[in-house]
ChimeraX commands (.cxc) that place a marker at each C-alpha (Angstrom):
marker #1 position 57.58,101.49,39.87 radius 0.5
marker #1 position 57.09,102.49,43.49 radius 0.5
marker #1 position 60.12,103.44,45.60 radius 0.5
marker #1 position 59.64,100.30,47.72 radius 0.5
marker #1 position 59.74,98.05,44.64 radius 0.5
marker #1 position 63.53,98.29,44.27 radius 0.5
marker #1 position 65.83,95.47,45.31 radius 0.5
marker #1 position 65.99,95.17,49.08 radius 0.5
marker #1 position 69.74,94.54,49.05 radius 0.5
marker #1 position 70.31,97.91,47.38 radius 0.5
marker #1 position 68.80,99.73,50.35 radius 0.5
marker #1 position 70.58,97.61,52.93 radius 0.5
marker #1 position 73.89,98.17,51.14 radius 0.5
marker #1 position 73.30,101.91,50.89 radius 0.5
marker #1 position 72.39,102.18,54.59 radius 0.5
marker #1 position 75.49,100.16,55.54 radius 0.5
marker #1 position 77.73,102.27,53.30 radius 0.5
marker #1 position 76.37,105.54,54.71 radius 0.5
marker #1 position 76.83,104.35,58.30 radius 0.5
marker #1 position 80.41,103.21,57.58 radius 0.5
marker #1 position 81.20,106.51,55.85 radius 0.5
marker #1 position 79.91,108.48,58.83 radius 0.5
marker #1 position 81.70,106.20,61.29 radius 0.5
marker #1 position 85.01,106.55,59.44 radius 0.5
marker #1 position 84.62,110.33,59.42 radius 0.5
marker #1 position 83.97,110.44,63.18 radius 0.5
marker #1 position 86.80,107.98,63.93 radius 0.5
marker #1 position 89.39,109.76,61.80 radius 0.5
marker #1 position 90.53,111.99,64.67 radius 0.5
marker #1 position 91.54,108.81,66.53 radius 0.5
marker #1 position 93.24,107.21,63.48 radius 0.5
marker #1 position 90.83,104.27,63.74 radius 0.5
marker #1 position 88.87,102.75,60.82 radius 0.5
marker #1 position 85.36,101.30,61.08 radius 0.5
marker #1 position 86.66,97.72,60.71 radius 0.5
marker #1 position 89.06,98.35,63.60 radius 0.5
marker #1 position 86.27,100.01,65.61 radius 0.5
marker #1 position 84.29,96.77,65.62 radius 0.5
marker #1 position 87.28,94.84,66.95 radius 0.5
marker #1 position 88.02,97.43,69.64 radius 0.5
marker #1 position 84.36,97.47,70.74 radius 0.5
marker #1 position 84.45,93.69,70.91 radius 0.5
marker #1 position 87.63,93.71,73.02 radius 0.5
marker #1 position 86.11,96.22,75.45 radius 0.5
marker #1 position 83.78,93.40,76.47 radius 0.5
marker #1 position 86.02,90.40,75.68 radius 0.5
marker #1 position 89.61,91.47,76.34 radius 0.5
marker #1 position 92.02,88.59,75.85 radius 0.5
marker #1 position 89.97,86.90,73.12 radius 0.5
marker #1 position 91.75,85.05,70.38 radius 0.5
marker #1 position 91.41,86.06,66.75 radius 0.5
marker #1 position 89.27,83.00,66.00 radius 0.5
marker #1 position 86.72,84.11,68.63 radius 0.5
marker #1 position 86.72,87.65,67.25 radius 0.5
marker #1 position 86.23,86.37,63.69 radius 0.5
marker #1 position 83.40,84.06,64.73 radius 0.5
marker #1 position 81.55,86.50,66.97 radius 0.5
marker #1 position 81.85,89.52,64.65 radius 0.5
marker #1 position 81.19,87.32,61.60 radius 0.5
marker #1 position 84.14,88.78,59.71 radius 0.5
marker #1 position 86.70,87.24,57.38 radius 0.5
marker #1 position 89.76,85.70,59.07 radius 0.5
marker #1 position 92.11,87.64,56.80 radius 0.5
marker #1 position 90.37,90.93,57.58 radius 0.5
marker #1 position 90.54,90.22,61.30 radius 0.5
marker #1 position 94.22,89.36,61.10 radius 0.5
marker #1 position 95.08,92.49,59.08 radius 0.5
marker #1 position 93.07,94.83,61.31 radius 0.5
marker #1 position 94.41,93.36,64.56 radius 0.5
marker #1 position 97.94,93.74,63.16 radius 0.5
marker #1 position 97.22,97.41,62.31 radius 0.5
marker #1 position 95.78,97.97,65.79 radius 0.5
marker #1 position 98.91,96.41,67.24 radius 0.5
marker #1 position 101.15,98.63,65.06 radius 0.5
marker #1 position 99.24,101.70,66.25 radius 0.5
marker #1 position 99.71,100.66,69.89 radius 0.5
marker #1 position 96.03,100.03,70.69 radius 0.5
marker #1 position 96.21,96.23,70.95 radius 0.5
marker #1 position 98.90,93.75,71.90 radius 0.5
marker #1 position 98.89,90.11,70.81 radius 0.5
marker #1 position 100.27,87.35,73.01 radius 0.5
marker #1 position 100.58,83.64,72.36 radius 0.5
marker #1 position 98.05,81.52,74.22 radius 0.5
marker #1 position 100.12,79.55,76.75 radius 0.5
marker #1 position 97.78,76.55,76.57 radius 0.5
marker #1 position 97.58,76.56,72.73 radius 0.5
marker #1 position 100.65,77.97,71.01 radius 0.5
marker #1 position 98.73,78.27,67.70 radius 0.5
marker #1 position 96.41,80.96,69.06 radius 0.5
marker #1 position 97.07,84.65,69.48 radius 0.5
marker #1 position 95.23,86.36,72.32 radius 0.5
marker #1 position 94.36,90.02,71.78 radius 0.5
marker #1 position 94.55,92.50,74.65 radius 0.5
marker #1 position 93.82,96.20,74.75 radius 0.5
marker #1 position 96.75,98.41,75.68 radius 0.5
marker #1 position 96.27,101.41,77.98 radius 0.5
marker #1 position 96.07,103.54,74.80 radius 0.5
marker #1 position 93.34,101.28,73.43 radius 0.5
marker #1 position 91.41,101.45,76.71 radius 0.5
marker #1 position 91.76,105.24,76.74 radius 0.5
marker #1 position 89.65,105.44,73.56 radius 0.5
marker #1 position 86.76,103.45,75.03 radius 0.5
marker #1 position 84.56,106.36,76.12 radius 0.5
marker #1 position 85.05,108.26,72.87 radius 0.5
marker #1 position 84.40,105.25,70.66 radius 0.5
marker #1 position 81.28,104.26,72.57 radius 0.5
marker #1 position 80.02,107.85,72.39 radius 0.5
marker #1 position 80.59,107.96,68.62 radius 0.5
marker #1 position 78.73,104.69,68.14 radius 0.5
marker #1 position 75.80,105.88,70.24 radius 0.5
marker #1 position 75.62,109.20,68.39 radius 0.5
marker #1 position 75.55,107.50,65.01 radius 0.5
marker #1 position 72.96,105.00,66.22 radius 0.5
marker #1 position 70.81,107.87,67.52 radius 0.5
marker #1 position 71.20,109.66,64.19 radius 0.5
marker #1 position 70.18,106.56,62.23 radius 0.5
marker #1 position 67.04,106.20,64.34 radius 0.5
marker #1 position 66.07,109.89,64.36 radius 0.5
marker #1 position 62.31,110.25,63.96 radius 0.5
marker #1 position 61.55,106.62,64.81 radius 0.5
marker #1 position 59.19,105.87,67.66 radius 0.5
marker #1 position 60.25,103.21,70.17 radius 0.5
marker #1 position 57.78,100.83,68.54 radius 0.5
marker #1 position 59.22,101.53,65.08 radius 0.5
marker #1 position 62.76,100.91,66.37 radius 0.5
marker #1 position 61.69,97.58,67.85 radius 0.5
marker #1 position 59.88,96.64,64.63 radius 0.5
marker #1 position 62.92,97.59,62.53 radius 0.5
marker #1 position 65.26,95.43,64.64 radius 0.5
marker #1 position 62.76,92.58,64.57 radius 0.5
marker #1 position 62.39,92.75,60.78 radius 0.5
marker #1 position 66.15,92.93,60.18 radius 0.5
marker #1 position 66.70,89.93,62.46 radius 0.5
marker #1 position 64.02,88.07,60.49 radius 0.5
marker #1 position 65.74,88.89,57.20 radius 0.5
marker #1 position 69.03,87.57,58.63 radius 0.5
marker #1 position 67.32,84.39,59.83 radius 0.5
marker #1 position 65.79,83.92,56.37 radius 0.5
marker #1 position 69.24,84.03,54.80 radius 0.5
marker link #1:1,2 radius 0.2
marker link #1:2,3 radius 0.2
marker link #1:3,4 radius 0.2
marker link #1:4,5 radius 0.2
marker link #1:5,6 radius 0.2
marker link #1:6,7 radius 0.2
marker link #1:7,8 radius 0.2
marker link #1:8,9 radius 0.2
marker link #1:9,10 radius 0.2
marker link #1:10,11 radius 0.2
marker link #1:11,12 radius 0.2
marker link #1:12,13 radius 0.2
marker link #1:13,14 radius 0.2
marker link #1:14,15 radius 0.2
marker link #1:15,16 radius 0.2
marker link #1:16,17 radius 0.2
marker link #1:17,18 radius 0.2
marker link #1:18,19 radius 0.2
marker link #1:19,20 radius 0.2
marker link #1:20,21 radius 0.2
marker link #1:21,22 radius 0.2
marker link #1:22,23 radius 0.2
marker link #1:23,24 radius 0.2
marker link #1:24,25 radius 0.2
marker link #1:25,26 radius 0.2
marker link #1:26,27 radius 0.2
marker link #1:27,28 radius 0.2
marker link #1:28,29 radius 0.2
marker link #1:29,30 radius 0.2
marker link #1:30,31 radius 0.2
marker link #1:31,32 radius 0.2
marker link #1:32,33 radius 0.2
marker link #1:33,34 radius 0.2
marker link #1:34,35 radius 0.2
marker link #1:35,36 radius 0.2
marker link #1:36,37 radius 0.2
marker link #1:37,38 radius 0.2
marker link #1:38,39 radius 0.2
marker link #1:39,40 radius 0.2
marker link #1:40,41 radius 0.2
marker link #1:41,42 radius 0.2
marker link #1:42,43 radius 0.2
marker link #1:43,44 radius 0.2
marker link #1:44,45 radius 0.2
marker link #1:45,46 radius 0.2
marker link #1:46,47 radius 0.2
marker link #1:47,48 radius 0.2
marker link #1:48,49 radius 0.2
marker link #1:49,50 radius 0.2
marker link #1:50,51 radius 0.2
marker link #1:51,52 radius 0.2
marker link #1:52,53 radius 0.2
marker link #1:53,54 radius 0.2
marker link #1:54,55 radius 0.2
marker link #1:55,56 radius 0.2
marker link #1:56,57 radius 0.2
marker link #1:57,58 radius 0.2
marker link #1:58,59 radius 0.2
marker link #1:59,60 radius 0.2
marker link #1:60,61 radius 0.2
marker link #1:61,62 radius 0.2
marker link #1:62,63 radius 0.2
marker link #1:63,64 radius 0.2
marker link #1:64,65 radius 0.2
marker link #1:65,66 radius 0.2
marker link #1:66,67 radius 0.2
marker link #1:67,68 radius 0.2
marker link #1:68,69 radius 0.2
marker link #1:69,70 radius 0.2
marker link #1:70,71 radius 0.2
marker link #1:71,72 radius 0.2
marker link #1:72,73 radius 0.2
marker link #1:73,74 radius 0.2
marker link #1:74,75 radius 0.2
marker link #1:75,76 radius 0.2
marker link #1:76,77 radius 0.2
marker link #1:77,78 radius 0.2
marker link #1:78,79 radius 0.2
marker link #1:79,80 radius 0.2
marker link #1:80,81 radius 0.2
marker link #1:81,82 radius 0.2
marker link #1:82,83 radius 0.2
marker link #1:83,84 radius 0.2
marker link #1:84,85 radius 0.2
marker link #1:85,86 radius 0.2
marker link #1:86,87 radius 0.2
marker link #1:87,88 radius 0.2
marker link #1:88,89 radius 0.2
marker link #1:89,90 radius 0.2
marker link #1:90,91 radius 0.2
marker link #1:91,92 radius 0.2
marker link #1:92,93 radius 0.2
marker link #1:93,94 radius 0.2
marker link #1:94,95 radius 0.2
marker link #1:95,96 radius 0.2
marker link #1:96,97 radius 0.2
marker link #1:97,98 radius 0.2
marker link #1:98,99 radius 0.2
marker link #1:99,100 radius 0.2
marker link #1:100,101 radius 0.2
marker link #1:101,102 radius 0.2
marker link #1:102,103 radius 0.2
marker link #1:103,104 radius 0.2
marker link #1:104,105 radius 0.2
marker link #1:105,106 radius 0.2
marker link #1:106,107 radius 0.2
marker link #1:107,108 radius 0.2
marker link #1:108,109 radius 0.2
marker link #1:109,110 radius 0.2
marker link #1:110,111 radius 0.2
marker link #1:111,112 radius 0.2
marker link #1:112,113 radius 0.2
marker link #1:113,114 radius 0.2
marker link #1:114,115 radius 0.2
marker link #1:115,116 radius 0.2
marker link #1:116,117 radius 0.2
marker link #1:117,118 radius 0.2
marker link #1:118,119 radius 0.2
marker link #1:119,120 radius 0.2
marker link #1:120,121 radius 0.2
marker link #1:121,122 radius 0.2
marker link #1:122,123 radius 0.2
marker link #1:123,124 radius 0.2
marker link #1:124,125 radius 0.2
marker link #1:125,126 radius 0.2
marker link #1:126,127 radius 0.2
marker link #1:127,128 radius 0.2
marker link #1:128,129 radius 0.2
marker link #1:129,130 radius 0.2
marker link #1:130,131 radius 0.2
marker link #1:131,132 radius 0.2
marker link #1:132,133 radius 0.2
marker link #1:133,134 radius 0.2
marker link #1:134,135 radius 0.2
marker link #1:135,136 radius 0.2
marker link #1:136,137 radius 0.2
marker link #1:137,138 radius 0.2
marker link #1:138,139 radius 0.2
view
């Protein structure tokens, strides 16, 4: 059996796991987990979003989003406020402490992304993204 004959999902899962492991290691000095990182990065561009928007756009489980937003709120990085026009919705806002992490978190993400793509030409990077998007479309 050739190395490329293994199940595709195995390699995708391994790559995801290794990226998350590295991300958690880099984020540990800020007491932020990778699942919280995604929410913070989202809020840097969409501050004031409700949890339903976050769940939909990040394609994460509602329960996970709720738990992680609550943890971010407990750590003082996010504050939740009721939506005045729809009392059922909680709007999520970054606190000054959450905003203060922006540069560091973006830098960490860029460093890991650069590490993942080390040795790839620009054309290979584009092909990789294109192929992954095609796999996602196929599913």
